[in-house]
N, CA and C atoms as a LAMMPS dump frame, in Angstrom:
ITEM: TIMESTEP
0
ITEM: NUMBER OF ATOMS
369
ITEM: BOX BOUNDS ff ff ff
-5.0000000000000000e+02 5.0000000000000000e+02
-5.0000000000000000e+02 5.0000000000000000e+02
-5.0000000000000000e+02 5.0000000000000000e+02
ITEM: ATOMS id mol type element x y z
1 1 1 N 166.031 33.049 -429.351
2 1 2 C 167.105 33.827 -428.79
3 1 3 C 168.278 32.903 -428.478
4 2 1 N 169.473 33.319 -428.843
5 2 2 C 170.673 32.536 -428.572
6 2 3 C 171.077 32.737 -427.125
7 3 1 N 171.172 31.639 -426.399
8 3 2 C 171.35 31.733 -424.958
9 3 3 C 172.648 31.168 -424.421
10 4 1 N 173.533 30.664 -425.271
11 4 2 C 174.768 30.038 -424.793
12 4 3 C 175.968 30.619 -425.523
13 5 1 N 177.086 30.717 -424.817
14 5 2 C 178.337 31.171 -425.428
15 5 3 C 179.503 30.679 -424.582
16 6 1 N 180.709 30.977 -425.05
17 6 2 C 181.915 30.601 -424.325
18 6 3 C 182.656 31.876 -423.931
19 7 1 N 183.038 31.957 -422.658
20 7 2 C 183.865 33.058 -422.158
21 7 3 C 185.266 32.519 -421.92
22 8 1 N 186.256 33.322 -422.171
23 8 2 C 187.638 32.936 -421.953
24 8 3 C 188.545 33.921 -422.647
25 9 1 N 189.726 33.444 -423.027
26 9 2 C 190.67 34.263 -423.792
27 9 3 C 191.431 33.316 -424.701
28 10 1 N 191.559 33.692 -425.959
29 10 2 C 192.346 32.903 -426.902
30 10 3 C 193.558 33.708 -427.332
31 11 1 N 194.551 33.007 -427.824
32 11 2 C 195.758 33.675 -428.316
33 11 3 C 195.417 34.58 -429.495
34 12 1 N 194.465 34.165 -430.316
35 12 2 C 194.082 34.98 -431.479
36 12 3 C 193.396 36.274 -431.058
37 13 1 N 192.516 36.195 -430.071
38 13 2 C 191.846 37.403 -429.573
39 13 3 C 192.863 38.341 -428.928
40 14 1 N 193.777 37.788 -428.143
41 14 2 C 194.806 38.605 -427.495
42 14 3 C 195.681 39.285 -428.542
43 15 1 N 196.019 38.575 -429.608
44 15 2 C 196.84 39.17 -430.673
45 15 3 C 196.08 40.29 -431.378
46 16 1 N 194.804 40.09 -431.668
47 16 2 C 194.006 41.131 -432.325
48 16 3 C 193.911 42.376 -431.444
49 17 1 N 193.741 42.177 -430.141
50 17 2 C 193.683 43.311 -429.217
51 17 3 C 195.022 44.036 -429.185
52 18 1 N 196.123 43.288 -429.2
53 18 2 C 197.456 43.889 -429.175
54 18 3 C 197.72 44.676 -430.461
55 19 1 N 197.295 44.142 -431.596
56 19 2 C 197.485 44.849 -432.86
57 19 3 C 196.703 46.157 -432.885
58 20 1 N 195.521 46.172 -432.255
59 20 2 C 194.747 47.406 -432.173
60 20 3 C 195.446 48.442 -431.292
61 21 1 N 196.121 47.989 -430.247
62 21 2 C 196.787 48.902 -429.31
63 21 3 C 198.107 49.455 -429.843
64 22 1 N 198.869 48.612 -430.535
65 22 2 C 200.214 48.989 -430.977
66 22 3 C 200.122 49.685 -432.331
67 23 1 N 200.592 50.909 -432.378
68 23 2 C 200.595 51.667 -433.624
69 23 3 C 201.853 51.408 -434.441
70 24 1 N 202.011 52.181 -435.515
71 24 2 C 203.168 52.037 -436.391
72 24 3 C 204.246 53.066 -436.094
73 25 1 N 204.001 53.93 -435.11
74 25 2 C 204.969 54.977 -434.786
75 25 3 C 205.353 54.904 -433.318
76 26 1 N 206.566 55.346 -433.016
77 26 2 C 207.042 55.405 -431.643
78 26 3 C 207.643 56.779 -431.393
79 27 1 N 207.658 57.185 -430.154
80 27 2 C 208.212 58.49 -429.809
81 27 3 C 207.202 59.597 -430.027
82 28 1 N 207.641 60.817 -429.723
83 28 2 C 206.783 61.981 -429.891
84 28 3 C 207.616 63.153 -430.378
85 29 1 N 206.979 64.042 -431.079
86 29 2 C 207.653 65.25 -431.543
87 29 3 C 208.79 64.95 -432.498
88 30 1 N 209.965 65.485 -432.214
89 30 2 C 211.141 65.315 -433.075
90 30 3 C 211.607 63.859 -433.072
91 31 1 N 211.392 63.143 -431.976
92 31 2 C 211.843 61.75 -431.848
93 31 3 C 210.881 60.745 -432.472
94 32 1 N 209.786 61.204 -433.048
95 32 2 C 208.79 60.299 -433.632
96 32 3 C 209.369 59.633 -434.876
97 33 1 N 209.22 58.289 -434.943
98 33 2 C 209.686 57.559 -436.113
99 33 3 C 208.774 56.361 -436.365
100 34 1 N 208.804 55.878 -437.586
101 34 2 C 207.988 54.725 -437.96
102 34 3 C 208.698 53.437 -437.556
103 35 1 N 207.924 52.49 -437.012
104 35 2 C 208.476 51.19 -436.637
105 35 3 C 208.631 50.314 -437.878
106 36 1 N 209.651 49.478 -437.875
107 36 2 C 209.769 48.484 -438.936
108 36 3 C 208.775 47.357 -438.647
109 37 1 N 208.522 46.539 -439.638
110 37 2 C 207.601 45.409 -439.44
111 37 3 C 208.089 44.482 -438.323
112 38 1 N 209.387 44.259 -438.269
113 38 2 C 209.95 43.366 -437.252
114 38 3 C 209.808 43.954 -435.854
115 39 1 N 210.059 45.266 -435.721
116 39 2 C 209.916 45.922 -434.42
117 39 3 C 208.47 45.868 -433.948
118 40 1 N 207.56 46.168 -434.866
119 40 2 C 206.139 46.156 -434.496
120 40 3 C 205.703 44.738 -434.15
121 41 1 N 206.138 43.757 -434.915
122 41 2 C 205.772 42.367 -434.639
123 41 3 C 206.251 41.942 -433.257
124 42 1 N 207.452 42.342 -432.881
125 42 2 C 207.985 42 -431.557
126 42 3 C 207.152 42.667 -430.458
127 43 1 N 206.782 43.935 -430.663
128 43 2 C 205.949 44.635 -429.679
129 43 3 C 204.567 43.995 -429.568
130 44 1 N 203.99 43.636 -430.714
131 44 2 C 202.66 43.009 -430.715
132 44 3 C 202.719 41.648 -430.023
133 45 1 N 203.75 40.858 -430.307
134 45 2 C 203.885 39.541 -429.662
135 45 3 C 203.996 39.663 -428.15
136 46 1 N 204.803 40.619 -427.693
137 46 2 C 204.975 40.805 -426.25
138 46 3 C 203.672 41.256 -425.6
139 47 1 N 202.977 42.195 -426.226
140 47 2 C 201.712 42.693 -425.665
141 47 3 C 200.635 41.612 -425.707
142 48 1 N 200.603 40.811 -426.775
143 48 2 C 199.619 39.729 -426.877
144 48 3 C 199.819 38.699 -425.772
145 49 1 N 201.069 38.356 -425.48
146 49 2 C 201.353 37.403 -424.401
147 49 3 C 200.904 37.968 -423.056
148 50 1 N 201.137 39.256 -422.859
149 50 2 C 200.712 39.91 -421.608
150 50 3 C 199.191 39.932 -421.488
151 51 1 N 198.494 40.289 -422.574
152 51 2 C 197.031 40.324 -422.555
153 51 3 C 196.453 38.933 -422.331
154 52 1 N 197.045 37.934 -422.96
155 52 2 C 196.544 36.565 -422.826
156 52 3 C 196.59 36.106 -421.375
157 53 1 N 197.653 36.451 -420.663
158 53 2 C 197.804 36.005 -419.28
159 53 3 C 197.003 36.843 -418.284
160 54 1 N 196.902 38.149 -418.504
161 54 2 C 196.363 39.035 -417.473
162 54 3 C 194.968 39.57 -417.746
163 55 1 N 194.503 39.55 -418.972
164 55 2 C 193.237 40.171 -419.324
165 55 3 C 192.066 39.362 -418.785
166 56 1 N 191.053 40.072 -418.342
167 56 2 C 189.838 39.435 -417.853
168 56 3 C 189.176 38.668 -418.996
169 57 1 N 188.546 37.552 -418.675
170 57 2 C 187.896 36.771 -419.715
171 57 3 C 186.752 37.562 -420.326
172 58 1 N 186.433 37.217 -421.573
173 58 2 C 185.371 37.892 -422.302
174 58 3 C 184.709 36.888 -423.223
175 59 1 N 183.644 37.293 -423.854
176 59 2 C 182.958 36.392 -424.773
177 59 3 C 183.845 36.179 -425.989
178 60 1 N 184.194 34.919 -426.246
179 60 2 C 185.078 34.62 -427.361
180 60 3 C 184.378 33.842 -428.464
181 61 1 N 183.169 33.407 -428.243
182 61 2 C 182.427 32.67 -429.264
183 61 3 C 181.18 33.458 -429.637
184 62 1 N 180.59 33.117 -430.768
185 62 2 C 179.276 33.692 -431.047
186 62 3 C 178.246 33.075 -430.104
187 63 1 N 177.053 33.62 -430.083
188 63 2 C 175.986 33.054 -429.255
189 63 3 C 175.374 31.853 -429.978
190 64 1 N 175.044 30.83 -429.209
191 64 2 C 174.474 29.603 -429.764
192 64 3 C 173.106 29.331 -429.145
193 65 1 N 172.316 28.487 -429.821
194 65 2 C 170.971 28.157 -429.345
195 65 3 C 170.958 26.991 -428.37
196 66 1 N 172.015 26.203 -428.329
197 66 2 C 172.053 25.032 -427.454
198 66 3 C 173.467 24.86 -426.897
199 67 1 N 173.586 24.298 -425.695
200 67 2 C 174.904 24.173 -425.075
201 67 3 C 175.853 23.253 -425.838
202 68 1 N 175.342 22.245 -426.529
203 68 2 C 176.234 21.341 -427.253
204 68 3 C 176.964 22.056 -428.383
205 69 1 N 176.353 23.091 -428.974
206 69 2 C 177.031 23.85 -430.022
207 69 3 C 178.177 24.675 -429.437
208 70 1 N 177.964 25.238 -428.25
209 70 2 C 179.023 26 -427.577
210 70 3 C 180.168 25.071 -427.169
211 71 1 N 179.836 23.878 -426.675
212 71 2 C 180.88 22.909 -426.304
213 71 3 C 181.679 22.476 -427.529
214 72 1 N 180.975 22.262 -428.656
215 72 2 C 181.65 21.879 -429.896
216 72 3 C 182.594 22.996 -430.362
217 73 1 N 182.133 24.246 -430.262
218 73 2 C 182.977 25.385 -430.635
219 73 3 C 184.227 25.407 -429.755
220 74 1 N 184.064 25.168 -428.46
221 74 2 C 185.194 25.173 -427.534
222 74 3 C 186.175 24.041 -427.846
223 75 1 N 185.669 22.864 -428.186
224 75 2 C 186.552 21.75 -428.561
225 75 3 C 187.389 22.102 -429.783
226 76 1 N 186.77 22.723 -430.78
227 76 2 C 187.493 23.124 -431.99
228 76 3 C 188.515 24.206 -431.648
229 77 1 N 188.134 25.145 -430.796
230 77 2 C 189.05 26.216 -430.406
231 77 3 C 190.266 25.659 -429.675
232 78 1 N 190.07 24.661 -428.823
233 78 2 C 191.197 24.046 -428.105
234 78 3 C 192.156 23.357 -429.072
235 79 1 N 191.64 22.79 -430.134
236 79 2 C 192.5 22.114 -431.107
237 79 3 C 193.243 23.089 -432.005
238 80 1 N 192.648 24.254 -432.273
239 80 2 C 193.241 25.16 -433.262
240 80 3 C 194.058 26.302 -432.666
241 81 1 N 193.848 26.656 -431.415
242 81 2 C 194.571 27.775 -430.811
243 81 3 C 194.699 27.547 -429.313
244 82 1 N 195.455 28.39 -428.663
245 82 2 C 195.619 28.317 -427.221
246 82 3 C 194.444 29.043 -426.573
247 83 1 N 193.777 28.378 -425.636
248 83 2 C 192.61 28.948 -424.962
249 83 3 C 192.857 28.956 -423.464
250 84 1 N 192.591 30.097 -422.831
251 84 2 C 192.649 30.198 -421.368
252 84 3 C 191.226 30.402 -420.89
253 85 1 N 190.814 29.652 -419.919
254 85 2 C 189.441 29.759 -419.422
255 85 3 C 188.549 28.784 -420.16
256 86 1 N 187.693 29.289 -420.975
257 86 2 C 186.796 28.433 -421.736
258 86 3 C 185.621 27.976 -420.899
259 87 1 N 184.888 28.922 -420.341
260 87 2 C 183.746 28.633 -419.482
261 87 3 C 182.458 28.767 -420.292
262 88 1 N 181.63 27.752 -420.253
263 88 2 C 180.338 27.789 -420.941
264 88 3 C 179.378 28.661 -420.138
265 89 1 N 178.744 29.623 -420.823
266 89 2 C 177.856 30.571 -420.161
267 89 3 C 176.447 30.479 -420.757
268 90 1 N 175.462 30.879 -419.948
269 90 2 C 174.062 30.875 -420.365
270 90 3 C 173.44 32.215 -419.969
271 91 1 N 172.452 32.658 -420.74
272 91 2 C 171.744 33.886 -420.399
273 91 3 C 170.836 33.62 -419.202
274 92 1 N 170.823 34.582 -418.265
275 92 2 C 169.975 34.439 -417.089
276 92 3 C 169.748 35.781 -416.437
277 93 1 N 168.87 35.835 -415.458
278 93 2 C 168.573 37.102 -414.79
279 93 3 C 169.74 37.562 -413.919
280 94 1 N 170.012 38.857 -413.963
281 94 2 C 171.057 39.445 -413.134
282 94 3 C 170.555 39.531 -411.701
283 95 1 N 171.4 39.162 -410.746
284 95 2 C 171.033 39.139 -409.339
285 95 3 C 171.958 40.084 -408.583
286 96 1 N 171.388 40.882 -407.657
287 96 2 C 172.225 41.804 -406.877
288 96 3 C 172.868 41.081 -405.698
289 97 1 N 173.565 41.822 -404.842
290 97 2 C 174.287 41.235 -403.706
291 97 3 C 173.364 40.553 -402.708
292 98 1 N 172.12 40.991 -402.63
293 98 2 C 171.16 40.418 -401.678
294 98 3 C 170.441 39.191 -402.232
295 99 1 N 170.661 38.895 -403.521
296 99 2 C 170.035 37.723 -404.119
297 99 3 C 168.727 38.013 -404.826
298 100 1 N 168.346 39.27 -404.947
299 100 2 C 167.103 39.604 -405.646
300 100 3 C 167.408 39.935 -407.103
301 101 1 N 166.462 39.63 -407.961
302 101 2 C 166.624 39.872 -409.396
303 101 3 C 166.565 41.37 -409.667
304 102 1 N 167.505 41.857 -410.492
305 102 2 C 167.567 43.274 -410.848
306 102 3 C 166.526 43.551 -411.924
307 103 1 N 165.713 44.576 -411.702
308 103 2 C 164.67 44.97 -412.647
309 103 3 C 165.079 46.285 -413.308
310 104 1 N 164.936 46.354 -414.631
311 104 2 C 165.264 47.564 -415.379
312 104 3 C 164.256 48.658 -415.053
313 105 1 N 164.748 49.865 -414.788
314 105 2 C 163.861 50.995 -414.504
315 105 3 C 163.15 51.469 -415.761
316 106 1 N 163.724 51.202 -416.927
317 106 2 C 163.139 51.659 -418.18
318 106 3 C 162.037 50.72 -418.66
319 107 1 N 162.314 49.424 -418.699
320 107 2 C 161.351 48.47 -419.256
321 107 3 C 160.513 47.767 -418.2
322 108 1 N 160.976 47.724 -416.958
323 108 2 C 160.273 46.996 -415.91
324 108 3 C 160.487 45.487 -415.992
325 109 1 N 161.371 45.056 -416.875
326 109 2 C 161.667 43.634 -417.062
327 109 3 C 162.982 43.293 -416.354
328 110 1 N 163.179 42.018 -416.023
329 110 2 C 164.445 41.618 -415.41
330 110 3 C 165.616 41.869 -416.369
331 111 1 N 166.753 42.299 -415.822
332 111 2 C 167.975 42.507 -416.601
333 111 3 C 168.634 41.149 -416.784
334 112 1 N 169.035 40.849 -418.033
335 112 2 C 169.693 39.57 -418.285
336 112 3 C 171.197 39.771 -418.406
337 113 1 N 171.937 38.72 -418.049
338 113 2 C 173.393 38.732 -418.113
339 113 3 C 173.872 37.319 -418.408
340 114 1 N 175.168 37.155 -418.619
341 114 2 C 175.748 35.831 -418.819
342 114 3 C 176.101 35.234 -417.466
343 115 1 N 175.668 34.006 -417.232
344 115 2 C 175.941 33.269 -415.995
345 115 3 C 176.644 31.962 -416.344
346 116 1 N 177.514 31.451 -415.483
347 116 2 C 178.129 30.147 -415.732
348 116 3 C 177.034 29.078 -415.897
349 117 1 N 177.14 28.277 -416.929
350 117 2 C 176.079 27.306 -417.276
351 117 3 C 175.88 26.251 -416.214
352 118 1 N 176.914 25.699 -415.658
353 118 2 C 176.775 24.628 -414.674
354 118 3 C 176.036 25.123 -413.432
355 119 1 N 176.36 26.337 -412.968
356 119 2 C 175.687 26.892 -411.798
357 119 3 C 174.224 27.187 -412.106
358 120 1 N 173.951 27.735 -413.273
359 120 2 C 172.582 28.109 -413.624
360 120 3 C 171.723 26.872 -413.789
361 121 1 N 172.303 25.775 -414.257
362 121 2 C 171.541 24.562 -414.498
363 121 3 C 171.092 23.929 -413.185
364 122 1 N 171.882 24.089 -412.115
365 122 2 C 171.557 23.469 -410.843
366 122 3 C 170.769 24.4 -409.929
367 123 1 N 170.582 25.64 -410.343
368 123 2 C 169.899 26.608 -409.476
369 123 3 C 168.411 26.374 -409.423
């Protein structure tokens, strides 16, 4: 099972999210018109910059079997694109507010989630 990944936000992920949000048309009804490539590009750039700064971090790397592979992926990402965050995460048991492990009602097994690697390693 792959237990390590990187959470954060990259400029490329923010741009892809912005492109999904921004359509090719503006207005509604009689005022509806198609955007030019330049207009859409400007809207996508502005939205991507906003998403990059304000969006909550998410998994930006594939899952890896060892932490050194996740660190290597993060080093390459820092060289090739702008990265915000970049926290190494590990799979671990989900814990509630009282500190007890959450158990699934369906399977009876502990629920797993992504935890910061440095904290999980010292726990």
